[in-house]
C-alpha positions, 0 to 999 in steps of 0.5 A: 215128490208125493205131495208136490201139487197138494193144496197145502203146497205153496209151490203147487204147480210150479215144478212141472215136467216141461219146466224140468226139461227146460232147465235140464237143457241148460246142462246138456250132459246132465243125465246123458252120459254113462250107462242107462243105469248110471244115468237113472241113478244120477237123475234120482240122486239129484231129485232126492237131494233137491226134494229133501232140501226143499221139503219144509216138512214137519215132524207129524206130516202125513206120510212123513216129514220128507214126503213134502219135497218141492212144496215149500 
């Protein structure tokens, strides 16, 4: 989520840690079951998938087209 708060991002400031915790509270089993390693993998997979789907990146974007997750 390298550029999520970049000045070029339309969603700058929208995705905060507190907002993530609030949303996760609606799903009490998200990231809370299984071993510590499995919980970390599930959260990482979720963030990876959702940031990829929300990237809005372009072919010549600084740091690559997929580094702009959660911007647009």
